[in-house]
C-alpha positions in Angstrom: -6.0 31.0 5.4 -3.9 32.0 2.4 -1.2 29.5 1.5 2.1 30.0 -0.3 5.0 27.7 -0.7 8.6 28.2 -0.3 10.1 25.5 -2.5 10.4 24.2 -6.0 7.3 22.5 -7.4 7.1 20.2 -10.3 3.4 20.4 -11.4 2.4 20.2 -15.0 -0.3 22.7 -16.3 -2.5 19.8 -17.6 -2.7 18.4 -14.0 -3.7 21.6 -12.3 -7.1 20.1 -11.5 -5.4 17.6 -9.3 -3.6 20.1 -7.2 -4.3 19.7 -3.6 -2.1 22.3 -2.6 -0.6 25.4 -2.0 1.8 26.6 -4.3 5.2 27.6 -3.7 6.4 30.3 -1.9 9.5 31.7 -1.4 11.8 30.3 -3.4 9.9 28.7 -2.6 7.3 30.1 -0.8 5.0 29.8 -3.5 2.1 31.6 -4.9 -0.4 29.1 -4.9 -1.4 26.0 -2.6 -1.2 22.8 -3.4 -3.4 25.0 -3.2 -2.3 22.0 -1.6 -5.9 21.1 -0.9 -8.2 20.1 -2.6 -7.4 20.5 -6.2 -7.2 23.0 -9.0 -9.0 22.8 -12.3 -9.0 25.0 -15.3 -12.6 26.3 -16.0 -13.3 28.0 -19.3 -15.3 31.2 -18.7 -18.0 30.0 -21.0 -18.9 27.3 -18.4 -19.5 29.8 -15.6 -23.0 30.0 -14.0 -24.4 32.0 -11.1 -24.2 29.9 -8.0 -24.2 32.7 -5.4 -27.5 34.5 -6.1 -25.6 37.7 -6.7 -27.1 40.2 -9.2 -25.7 40.1 -12.8 -24.3 43.6 -12.5 -23.3 45.8 -9.5 -24.0 49.4 -8.7 -20.6 50.9 -8.9 -21.6 54.4 -7.8 -19.9 54.1 -4.4 -16.8 52.6 -6.0 -16.6 55.5 -8.5 -17.0 57.9 -5.6 -14.1 56.4 -3.8 -12.0 56.4 -7.0 -12.8 60.1 -7.6 -11.8 60.9 -4.0 -8.6 58.9 -4.3 -7.7 60.6 -7.6 -8.3 64.0 -6.1 -6.6 63.7 -2.8 -3.9 61.0 -2.9 -0.4 62.4 -2.5 1.6 60.2 -4.8 1.7 58.6 -8.3 -0.8 55.9 -9.3 -1.5 54.2 -12.6 -4.8 53.0 -14.0 -3.4 49.4 -14.0 -2.7 49.7 -10.2 -6.2 50.9 -9.5 -7.8 48.1 -11.6 -5.6 45.4 -10.1 -6.4 46.7 -6.6 -10.2 46.5 -7.4 -9.7 42.9 -8.7 -7.7 41.8 -5.7 -10.2 43.3 -3.4 -13.1 41.6 -5.1 -11.4 38.3 -4.9 -10.9 38.8 -1.1 -14.5 39.7 -0.5 -15.5 36.1 0.3 -12.9 36.1 3.1 -11.8 32.8 1.8 -8.1 32.1 2.2 -7.9 30.0 -1.0 -9.7 32.4 -3.3 -7.3 34.8 -5.0 -6.8 37.0 -8.1 -3.5 36.9 -9.9 -2.3 39.7 -12.2 -0.6 38.5 -15.4 2.8 38.6 -13.7 1.5 36.9 -10.5 -0.2 34.3 -12.7 3.1 33.6 -14.5 5.0 33.3 -11.2 2.2 31.0 -9.9 2.4 28.7 -12.9 6.2 28.8 -12.9 6.1 27.5 -9.3 3.6 24.8 -10.2 6.1 23.7 -12.9 9.2 24.1 -10.7 10.7 26.7 -13.0 13.5 28.9 -11.7 12.5 28.9 -8.0 14.7 29.1 -5.0 13.8 29.6 -1.4 13.7 28.2 2.1 11.5 25.2 1.5 8.3 25.9 3.4 4.6 26.6 2.8 2.9 29.7 4.1 -0.7 30.1 5.1 -2.8 32.6 7.1 -4.7 31.8 10.2 -8.1 33.2 11.3 -6.4 36.2 13.0 -4.6 37.2 9.9 -1.2 35.9 11.1 1.2 34.5 8.5 2.0 31.0 9.6 4.1 28.1 8.4 1.9 25.3 7.0 4.8 22.9 6.7 8.6 22.9 6.1 9.7 20.6 3.3 11.7 17.6 4.6 15.4 18.3 3.9 14.8 22.0 3.1 16.7 25.0 4.6 13.6 25.8 6.6 13.5 22.3 8.2 17.3 22.3 8.8 17.0 25.7 10.6 14.3 24.3 12.9 11.2 26.0 11.4 8.0 24.0 12.3 4.4 23.8 11.2 2.2 26.3 12.9 5.0 28.7 13.6 3.8 32.3 13.2 6.0 34.6 11.2 6.1 37.9 13.1 8.8 39.7 11.0 10.8 39.3 7.8 14.3 40.9 7.9 13.1 42.9 11.0 10.0 44.2 9.2 6.8 43.3 11.0 4.3 41.1 9.2 1.3 42.8 11.0 -1.1 43.6 8.2 1.2 42.1 5.6 -0.4 40.1 2.8 0.8 36.6 1.8 2.0 38.0 -1.6 4.1 40.6 0.1 5.5 38.0 2.5 6.3 35.8 -0.4 8.2 38.5 -2.3 10.2 39.4 0.8 11.2 35.8 1.7 12.0 34.8 -1.9 15.5 35.7 -3.1 18.6 34.6 -4.9 20.3 31.3 -4.1 22.8 31.7 -1.3 21.3 34.9 0.1 19.9 35.0 3.6 16.6 35.9 5.1 15.8 36.4 8.8 12.4 35.4 10.2 11.0 36.4 13.5 8.9 33.5 14.8 6.3 33.1 17.5 6.0 29.5 18.7 3.5 29.3 21.5 4.7 32.0 23.9 8.3 31.8 22.7 9.8 34.5 20.4 12.5 33.0 18.2 14.7 34.3 15.4 15.9 32.2 12.4 18.4 33.3 9.7 18.0 31.0 6.8 20.1 30.7 3.6 18.0 30.4 0.5 18.6 27.5 -1.8 17.3 25.7 -4.9 15.3 22.8 -3.5 15.4 19.6 -5.5 14.5 16.8 -3.1 12.8 13.6 -4.3 9.1 13.6 -3.3 9.2 10.0 -2.2 12.0 7.9 -0.6 12.1 4.5 1.1 14.2 2.3 3.3 13.9 -0.9 5.3 13.8 -0.7 9.1 14.5 -3.4 11.7 12.4 -6.5 11.6 12.1 -6.0 7.8 9.5 -3.2 8.2 9.3 -1.0 5.1 9.4 2.8 5.4 8.0 5.1 2.7 8.2 8.8 3.1 6.2 11.1 0.8 7.1 14.8 1.2 4.5 16.1 -1.3 2.3 14.9 -4.1 3.7 15.9 -7.4 3.6 14.7 -11.0 6.5 12.4 -10.5 5.5 11.1 -7.0 3.4 8.1 -8.1 6.2 6.7 -10.3 8.7 7.1 -7.5 6.3 5.4 -5.1 5.8 2.5 -7.5 9.6 2.0 -7.8 9.9 2.1 -4.0 7.1 -0.4 -3.5 8.7 -2.8 -6.0 12.0 -2.5 -4.3 10.5 -3.1 -0.8 8.5 -6.1 -2.0 11.5 -7.7 -3.6 13.3 -7.3 -0.3 10.5 -9.3 1.4 8.9 -6.4 3.3 5.5 -7.5 4.7 4.6 -4.4 6.8 4.8 -0.7 5.9 5.0 2.7 7.5 3.9 5.6 5.2 5.3 8.9 6.5 3.1 11.9 5.5 4.4 14.2 8.2 4.9 17.8 7.0 3.5 16.8 3.6 1.5 19.9 2.5 -0.4 18.1 -0.2 -0.1 18.4 -4.0 -1.8 16.8 -6.9 -4.9 14.9 -6.1 -4.5 12.6 -9.1 -1.1 11.5 -7.6 -2.7 11.0 -4.2 -5.5 8.9 -5.7 -3.1 6.7 -7.6 -1.0 6.1 -4.5 -3.9 5.3 -2.3 -5.1 2.8 -5.0 -2.0 0.7 -4.3 -3.7 -0.6 -1.2 -7.4 -0.6 -2.3 -9.7 -2.8 -4.4 -10.9 -1.4 -7.7 -13.8 1.0 -7.3 -13.2 1.7 -3.6 -14.0 5.4 -2.8 -11.0 7.6 -2.2 -12.8 10.9 -1.9 -16.0 12.7 -2.9 -16.5 16.4 -3.7 -19.6 18.3 -2.7 -21.0 21.7 -3.5 -23.4 22.2 -0.6 -25.2 18.8 -0.3 -24.7 17.9 -4.0 -22.0 15.4 -4.9 -20.2 16.8 -8.0 -17.4 14.2 -8.3 -16.4 10.8 -6.8 -12.8 9.5 -7.1 -12.3 5.7 -6.9 -9.3 3.3 -6.7 -7.9 2.2 -10.0 -7.4 -1.5 -9.0 -3.6 -1.5 -9.2 -3.1 -2.7 -5.6 0.1 -4.6 -4.9 -0.1 -3.5 -1.3 -3.6 -4.9 -0.6 -3.7 -6.5 2.8 -0.3 -5.3 3.9 -0.4 -4.0 7.5 0.2 -0.3 7.2 0.6 2.7 9.5 0.3 6.2 8.2 2.1 8.9 10.2 0.7 12.5 10.2 1.3 15.7 12.1 0.2 19.4 12.0 2.0 19.9 8.7 0.1 17.1 6.9 -2.5 18.8 4.7 -4.9 18.5 1.7 -3.8 15.6 -0.6 -1.9 14.1 2.3 -5.1 14.1 4.4 -7.0 12.6 1.4 -4.5 9.7 1.2 -4.5 9.1 4.9 -8.3 9.0 5.2 -8.7 7.0 2.0 -6.6 4.2 3.6 -8.1 4.6 7.0 -11.7 4.6 6.0 -11.2 1.6 3.7 -9.6 -0.3 6.6 -6.2 -0.5 4.8 -4.2 1.4 7.5 -4.3 3.0 10.9 -3.2 6.6 11.4 -0.7 7.6 14.1 1.0 10.9 15.2 -0.6 14.2 15.8 -3.6 16.2 14.6 -3.2 17.1 10.9 -3.5 20.6 9.4 -7.1 20.5 8.1 -7.6 21.6 4.5 -10.7 20.1 2.9 -11.6 22.4 0.0 -11.3 22.3 -3.7 -10.1 25.2 -6.0 -10.5 25.9 -9.7 -8.2 28.2 -11.7 -10.0 30.4 -14.2 -7.7 32.1 -16.8 -8.5 35.4 -18.5 -7.5 36.7 -21.9 -5.0 39.2 -20.5 -3.0 36.5 -18.8 -4.5 37.0 -15.3 -6.1 34.2 -13.4 -8.7 33.7 -10.7 -8.3 30.8 -8.2 -11.6 30.2 -6.5 -12.9 27.6 -4.0 -15.7 25.6 -5.7 -16.3 22.7 -3.3 -15.4 20.6 -0.3 -13.9 17.1 -0.4 -15.1 14.3 1.9 -13.4 11.0 2.9 -15.0 7.6 2.1 -16.8 7.8 5.5 -18.0 11.3 4.8 -15.5 13.2 6.9 -14.5 16.8 5.9 -11.3 17.9 7.6 -11.5 21.6 6.9 -10.3 23.7 9.9 -10.4 20.5 12.0 -7.8 18.1 10.7 -7.5 14.3 11.2 -7.5 12.9 14.8 -5.1 9.9 14.6 -6.3 6.5 15.8 -3.3 6.7 18.1 -2.1 10.1 19.3 1.7 10.1 19.6 3.3 13.5 20.5 6.8 14.1 19.1 9.2 14.2 22.0 11.1 17.4 21.1 14.1 16.7 23.4 14.5 13.2 21.9 14.0 14.6 18.4 17.0 16.9 18.9 19.2 13.9 19.4 17.8 12.0 16.5 15.2 9.9 18.3 11.8 9.8 16.5 9.2 8.7 19.0 6.4 8.7 16.5 8.3 6.4 14.1 9.2 4.2 17.0 5.5 3.9 18.0 4.6 2.9 14.5 7.4 0.3 14.4 6.3 -1.1 17.8 2.7 -1.4 16.6 3.6 -3.2 13.4 6.0 -5.6 15.3 2.9 -6.9 17.0 1.1 -7.6 13.7 
């Protein structure tokens, strides 16, 4: 499943290792993904070692044969750079892993611009790819043009401006959906058995990654739309505000949160947990290569908490939800989450190109890996679509009802 985002991101290069995400697509469909999910790290080439058992060099005879045939028979113009980039993209796709990708220098620049939220406009959604090769919506960003138009997580994009997406790569879809602010893009959508069409106006997306309010019976509500470099600070401010208002119970809304920086997720989960509590472990095979623990800054320790998730909750959002759940700091309500439980590293090359590669899986404190499975909530609460259309949030109501009994 390849993931791209469609909105502005605000990641900093030094925090790439904490990326759980996908990156932004289209204006925000992005090029990358939080790599949404696990996390990115920068790995110097000098630290590379053979973990696959592959030979040190390959026999390129068959590749040269194909190149000679292409050079002799293709009816069109090609450059050496095109050929080399095609070989590199193909090599990166060989593992058939949706999160392992090669970026040319220009693609790498766009990728990093999206991570830093530089000059991006779009529809505010994250793209991925399912096992069948369909391009799907991972999650629309709350308050984005995509969300306002009615785009939903798991929607399959069948066409872009009347061009079929059959056989289309994520990169191509990104380039077609991205465009100038104020311009329009038309998406053909398959939702279950329904064929739908959405025409969406592209915009620059600048929505706070965390917001809060007080509900009835003095229940606090904290919505985190993604985990970015500024999210922890925003959450700290919200928590202080809620506590000063006397809030004693809290709903954390991670619905349609595609992930983001794992460092941000770790710090936020720590607000509930004792110092040293496990937040997540990373494994390569059966070997634990990293363990992330709570920092001890826990003003929310002991506060009854419900975490809301749905099919658009992924990667760092899933890490946060399970860290609280497995440490008995919250219960999870809503619908099955997306299921992204892998970790990526970004390896830069001297020509400006980059290689993003899956290096490990992450596991919750209780040892759960959600990849391709997602989180099954403690209490399944389907969203009533008819009521949602008139502004009634049945999942939020269920969380409020639960906390009222606490």
